[in-house]
C-alpha positions as CSV (number, residue, x, y, z in Angstrom):
1,M,0.1,-0.1,0.0
2,S,1.3,3.5,-0.9
3,S,0.8,6.7,1.1
4,T,-1.8,9.2,0.1
5,K,-0.8,12.9,-0.7
6,D,-3.3,14.0,1.7
7,F,-1.6,12.4,4.4
8,L,1.8,13.9,3.3
9,D,0.2,17.2,3.2
10,F,-1.2,16.8,6.7
11,V,2.3,15.8,8.1
12,L,3.9,18.9,6.0
13,E,1.2,21.0,7.7
14,Q,2.1,20.1,11.0
15,L,5.7,20.7,10.5
16,S,4.9,24.1,8.8
17,P,6.5,26.2,11.7
18,L,9.8,24.7,11.0
19,P,12.1,26.1,8.3
20,D,13.4,23.9,5.6
21,V,11.0,20.8,5.8
22,T,11.1,19.1,2.2
23,Y,10.2,15.5,1.1
24,R,10.8,13.5,-1.8
25,A,8.6,11.1,-3.3
26,M,10.2,7.4,-3.5
27,M,8.1,4.3,-4.7
28,G,4.7,5.4,-3.3
29,E,6.1,6.6,-0.4
30,Y,7.7,10.0,1.0
31,I,11.3,10.7,2.3
32,I,11.2,13.7,4.8
33,Y,14.1,16.0,5.1
34,Y,14.8,18.7,7.5
35,R,17.3,21.3,6.9
36,D,18.9,18.7,4.3
37,K,19.2,15.9,6.6
38,I,16.7,12.8,6.5
39,V,14.6,12.6,9.5
40,G,12.3,9.8,8.4
41,G,9.4,9.2,6.1
42,I,5.7,8.5,5.5
43,Y,5.4,4.8,4.8
44,D,1.9,3.0,4.5
45,N,0.3,6.5,5.8
46,R,2.7,6.1,9.1
47,F,5.1,8.9,10.0
48,L,8.1,7.1,11.0
49,I,11.3,8.9,12.1
50,K,14.9,7.8,12.5
51,P,15.6,6.2,16.1
52,T,18.3,8.5,17.2
53,E,18.9,8.6,21.1
54,T,17.3,11.9,21.6
55,A,14.2,10.8,19.7
56,L,14.1,7.4,21.7
57,N,14.3,9.5,24.8
58,I,11.6,12.0,24.0
59,L,9.2,8.9,22.6
60,S,10.1,6.2,24.9
61,N,6.7,4.9,24.7
62,A,6.4,5.0,21.1
63,S,6.5,1.8,19.0
64,M,9.3,0.6,16.5
65,E,8.0,-0.2,13.2
66,I,9.3,-1.6,9.9
67,P,8.8,0.9,6.9
68,Y,9.1,-1.6,4.4
69,P,10.3,-5.1,4.0
70,G,13.8,-5.5,4.8
71,G,14.0,-1.9,6.3
72,K,15.4,-1.1,9.6
73,P,13.1,-0.4,12.7
74,M,11.8,3.2,13.0
75,I,9.9,5.0,15.6
76,M,6.1,5.5,14.8
77,I,5.1,9.2,15.7
78,P,2.3,8.4,18.1
79,D,0.6,11.6,18.0
80,I,0.8,13.4,14.4
81,E,-1.5,16.2,15.7
82,N,0.8,17.5,18.4
83,Q,2.7,20.2,16.6
84,E,4.6,21.4,19.6
85,L,6.0,17.9,20.3
86,L,7.0,17.3,16.5
87,I,8.8,20.9,16.3
88,K,10.7,20.0,19.7
89,L,11.3,16.5,18.4
90,F,12.7,17.8,15.3
91,N,15.1,20.5,16.5
92,A,16.6,18.0,19.3
93,M,17.2,15.2,17.1
94,Y,18.7,17.3,14.2
95,P,22.3,17.3,15.4
96,E,22.4,13.4,15.9
97,L,21.2,13.0,12.2
98,P,23.9,12.2,9.5
99,T,24.9,14.8,6.8
100,L,23.7,13.7,3.3
101,K,26.7,12.8,1.1
102,K,27.3,14.9,-1.9
103,K,27.0,13.1,-5.0
């Protein structure tokens, strides 16, 4: 099952106070970037983020889910409607995210 554009739009609206949030469509799903680093993605209409140490601490009760067959476990955002939490989370985990390699 692919993710819907409506779900992507909702997630992007929740993240709208943050500067430089972008996305890239990939095989029916969406990769989410924050300030040119991959934060996570939307897979089967689930918003999943990378399991950084900070994210695991902030979302200690969140479930870990596989984004696609063969993928590494990621943290499922439990409350996408909590914009304040999303902003706090993205800013806190940003320093721990790897920098994208230049092509």
